[in-house]
C-alpha positions, 0 to 999 in steps of 0.5 A: 399472257394469261395468269393466275398466281398462288401464294399462301401453302405450307406445312401445318399441324392438324388443326391449323389454320392456313390462307391462300391467295390468287391473284389474277390481272385485271384484264384476265378474260376469265374471270367472273367465277373464280375457284380452288380445286385440289389434286392428290396423286393419282386422284382427279381434280376436286372443286373446293370452292368456287366465288361469282365475282360480281354477285359474290355467291359461293359454293362450297363441296361437303369435305370443305364445307363449314372450315374453309371460306373463298373471299374476293379482293381487288384482283384477288381471291383468297381461301381460308382454310381453318381446322386443317386435317390430314386429307387436306393435304394436296397441290391447292389450284387457282383456277377462272372461267368467263361463264357468267351463270353456274348452278353449284354443280358446275362452278365446282367442275374443273371441265368448265375453268379454261384457267389454271394457276401452277399450284401450291402445296399444302401439307398437313400432319 
């Protein structure tokens, strides 16, 4: 089975930092674009950050730009979250897509990602 496995969530005070990690198999058929989305109860999942695994090009939603950084390693994608705010509290999901070319808007759109992890909770108080 194709798997994306997130880790690193937890609780932190406002202004603090967390680092999320998403591990994926080298044969994952959707690992051209990797992204982090987040969702709060009653709301739709929203894109936070995306990265093209080959080029390293990254995109950020305005709500996290300047505070979050997405990066890639060997079969792993990380999200460094600094300056956390209570409104960052959400379930964070890692997602993968095999589409080679996407605009910034497309790269942060849930519909373009067929592979998802199980999510990791981030709580900021």
